[in-house]
N, C-alpha and C positions, 0 to 999 in steps of 0.2 A: 440496511442490508437484507434483512431476512424478505424484504418485498421483492428485491432484485433475484434472488434465488427463486422466490416464488414465481415470479414472472417468467424467468428462463425456462423452468420446470414446465411451466404453463405452455411455453411457445414450442417447445421440442416433443410435447407428447403426442403430437401428430406426425405420423410416418406412412410409408406406403402400406405396411401392414395394420396401421390403426389411422386410417385417415379422417379428415374433417369433413363433415357432411355441410358442403356449402352451398349457397342459395345463388342463382345466376340473378345479376341484378340488372344486366344490360347485355343485349348481344344484337348487334346490327351490321350490316354490310359496310365495309369500307369502300369497295370497288363500286363502280358505277355500272347501270344496266348496258350490256353489250360487250362488258369485259370478257376476255378469254379465261379470267381467274375470278373464284370466289374467295374473297379475303375478308375475315371477319373480326371486328373488335369486342372482346368478351369481358365481362367485369363480374367478379366473383366475391361474395361477402367473406369476411375473415371474423374470427372470434377474437375478443380482445386478449391481447398477449401474444398474438401470432404477429412476427416480424419478418421482414425480409430486406435485403439489400439491393440496389440495383445492379444487375448482373446475374441475380440468381434465377431460377427456374420455378415454374409451379408445376408439379405433377397431377395430372387427372386420370383417375382409374376409370376406364371406359367399359361401356356394356356393348356386347356385340347387339346388332339391332335385331328385334324379334322376328322380322321375315327371314333374315338369314338363319336364325336358330331353328325355325320351323321347316325351312328347306333341308337342312342337315338332318333332322330328326324324320322327314318323310323320306328321304333317300336311304336311311339306314333301317327303316322299318321299327323304328322305337316310338312309343308314345310319348315319351318326356316324364312320364310319371315315375319311370324306374329309379330306384334308389342307388346311388354311388356316394364313395367316399372321396372329398377332394384332398388337395395337397396336405392339409394338416388333420387327415382322418376325420374330419366333421360330415356327417350324413347329411347330404342335399338330394333334391331331385336332379335327374339327367338334364331337365330344360335349365334348372338354375345354374347347373354346372356349365352348359353351353352359353349361358347368356353373360355369366360373370366371371368364370374361372379359366376357360380354355379358350385358345387363340384358333379361331375358325377362319379368320379373313385370310389375306395373301399366304399362298402355299410355301411351305418351307420345305427344304430338302431332308431336314430330320424326319419329316412326317413320311414322305416316301419310303425312307430307309426303315422306319419302325413298321410300316404297312407291310413292306417286303418281309420283315422278320416274322409277322403274323401269318403271311400268306404261304410263306415258304416255298411251295410248288408253283407259285405264279408267274409265268415266265415274263410278262410284260413288267412287273415289279421288280423282278430279278434283274431284269436288263438295265434299270435305273438305280439299283441299290449299290452303296460302297464307294470308295474313293475312285475306283477304275471308270465308273459311270457318271462322275461329277456333271460333266458338261451335259450329258443326255437329261439328266434329272433336272438341271437347272433350265435347260429348254423347255421341259414339261412344265415346270413350276411358273414359268413366266406368264403373268397375267390371269393365273389360275387361283382357286382358293379351294379350301379343303373339301367342300360340298363337290367339286368336279372330281377330285381325286376318289372320293367315296362312290360317286357315280360310275366313274370308269372302272373301279375294280369293286363290283358289289359283293355282299357277303364275306368280306374279310373281315370287318368287325363284327362278331358274333356277340359280344358281351359289352354292355355299356361302360363298364370300368375300363375296358381296355383302351378307350379313348385318352385316358390319362398318360398312356404310355405312347400313344400316337401323337399326341398334339401337345404344343408347348402351353405354358402357363400365358395366360392374358395379363400383360405388362402395362404399367402406368406408362403414359406419354408425357415427355417432359416438354414444355413451352417456355421460352424466353419470356421473363416478366417485363411488361412494358409501361409499368408506371412506378412512381416514387410515392414510398410511403409518407414523406415529409408532406406531399401533395393530397394523397388519398389514404388517410389513417386506417379506414375500416374495410378497403377492400383490395383485391390483387387484380391486375388488368393484364391480358395477353392479346397477341395478334397471330389469328388462326387461318391458313390456307386450307380450305376444304377440298379434300381430293376426292374427284369423281371421274371415272372413266368406264370405257366400253372395251370389253374383251371376251373373246370365245363367245360371242353372241349375247352376254350379259351385261346390265348395268352394276357397276361395282363402285365402292366408296371406301375411303380409309374409315378405319374403325372409330379413332377418336374424333377425327375432324368431320367425319360423317354424322356422328351423335351431336356435335357442336353445332353442325348445319342444319340439322333437320329436327333435333329432338331435345334441344336445350333451351328454350324459351323462358323469358323472364319467369322467375318463380321456381323454376325446376331445380332439383338439389344435385349435386355432383360431388363424389368423394375426392378430396384434393389433399396435397401436403405441400409443403415448401422445402424447396432443394437449394442447398447453399452452393456457391460457385465461387470459391476463393480466389481462383485463377482468371477471374474476369471482373476486375474492379477499377472503379475511377482512382486516380491518383490521390495519394495521401496529401500531397502539396496541391492545396484548392486553386493556386495560382497557375499552375502548369496548363499548357494548351493541350487539348486533346482533338484526334482527327478520328472520325467515325466513318467507316466502310459498311452500310447495311442496305443492300438490295432487297426487295421483296418483303419477306415477313422477317429478313434481317434487321429490319428498322427496329424491332420491338426493344431491344435492350438499350437502344440509343435514346429512344423517346424517355426511357426510365431515366437514362443518365442525365438528359437536359433538364426534365422535370426536376430532379435533385439538386442540380447546379442552379437552376432557378430560384427553387423554393428557398434554398439556404444561402442565396446571395454570392456563391463561389465567383471569383473574379477571373478564373481562367479562360481563355478563349475556347470557342468551340466551333469545329468545321465538321459538317456532315457531308457525305456522299450519299446519294439514295437513286436507286434504279430501278425501274420497271418497264412494261411494255408500251403504255400509252398515257401520256400527261392527263389527258381528259377524264380518262376511265380509271386509271391505277395509281394515282398520286396518294398514297395512303398517308393520312394526318395532315393532308394538305394546309388546311387553314390553319392548325395549330402551329405546324412549322414556320409558314410564312408570318405568323404572328410572332414566334421567336426570333426570326430574323429581324422583324421591324423593331422588335423591342431591345436589340442587341445580345441577347441570349445566344444566337447563332451569329457567330462571325460570318461564317461562309455556309451557303447552302448550293451544292453543286448537284444537278440532276442529270440523269441520262435515260431517256425514254428510248428503248431500242427501236420500236416499230414506227416512230413518227416522222422517219425520213427514210430514204432508199438504202442507205448504208447503216447498219445495225450500230448504234453508240452504246458503249456499256461504261460502267462506273470505271474500270482501269484505263479507258481511253481520257476520262475526264483527268483523272490522275496525272497520265501524262502530259495533258495540255497544262497543267497546274504544277509542272514539276519544280520550277525555281521557287515558287512561294511554299510548296509543300516542303522542300528540303530546307529552307529558311526556318520553318517550324519545327522541323525536327532538330535542327541546330540548336534551338532555343529549349529543347528539352521535351517537345511534344510527345505524347503517348498516343499510339496507333493501335486501333482497334478493327477487327473484323468480324462480322456476324453473317451466317447464311450457309449456303450450300457449300459443302466440302469438296464435292466430286470435281467441280471445275471453277467456279468463282472464286475461291479462297485460293487457289494454286495461280489463277490468272492475276488476281491482286497483288499476291506475293511477288510475281515476276515483274509487274508495274512498278511495286514498290521499289525492287532492286534497280529497276531503270531509272526511277527518280533519283535514287542515292546516287547512282553512277554519273548521270547527268548533272545534278546539284553540285557535286563534289569534284567533277573533271577527273573522276576515278575509274578504275578498271571494274570489271565485273567481279574480280576477286575481292578488291577492296569494298565493294558494296556488300558482298556477303559478309565480311568481317563487321562491317557497321551494323548490319542487321542482327548479326551474332551478339553485338554487344548491347544492342537494344533489348533483345531477348533476356540477356542477363540481368538487365535493369529492370525487367519487368514492363518496359514501354512498349511491347508488341505482344498482344493479347488477341486471342482468338476463340469464338464460340462458333464451332462449325458442326454441321450435321448432315 
């Protein structure tokens, strides 16, 4: 008993405020040359006693890239050696604060409002501050970073410590875990789309994904912690069928689900819908998934590659094509999971699911809504969307 208590205490000691310094053991592209996307598979070491469950997330605490930090220092005319107090009143250099404590990436409206408070008489800032000017401020923030705000409104920030008032805290980025510990006992794996774009004449990148894409080679250390997600879990009944909708990096938790069921010999049937732009360039985990299909771990693997034909095809189109069999699975108690983009994909998938239910049951749209509500109540409809 004491060993169990000791192990669980060991496992939870790492948090966002006290992360584990993990070593990158693998970092490779999943997408092929020529793809419009840069998606990477990353593996991170774990200390003995750190455990996770498929459906959980790994929190990665990023650093701002050194060039971005130096740009901000240059625009503000600070050396970086100035001493400041961080959020916990620990004294550090301004350079360290900008690298590890403060969010200097994608510009937030809160930063515009705080700058306006510091400037008081600045008309340009005043015209973007407060709830009445929300649309104007959002328009200005689009595609900009803090360095642009500091350059457009010089000499507003006069003291280094004021940056803790203007800038939000640099927060961890949560990534769905893409592995089962039953198969990989000493590491955690994830799937990351590296965000890169041009705006206002500059090359930009995501804070965490840019670090993982450019500065997190094998042997690099990263502060991480494991984050439980009790609302996204495989069925307790190992014989229950599961249907998984995971386009793009939404594939991550379903790779974990499938590895877990495979490693533990769970008998339940598995059906995966995966979508991306092009089959030759963007079929993430292709060989592993086709191997699972061949071995019978995956009962069905339906793919939708939107750019491979004239009319775009998405996962929700494939769902409608398979409506009859999908409804049969639901009637047999299948669990339905969705992971990925919350703004459009998840809504489109839910609409398609309601269509599948209505068509399969020869029922009305109202009946489909009731059927889905019952699935939610039974925890048979689970989403991990972002």
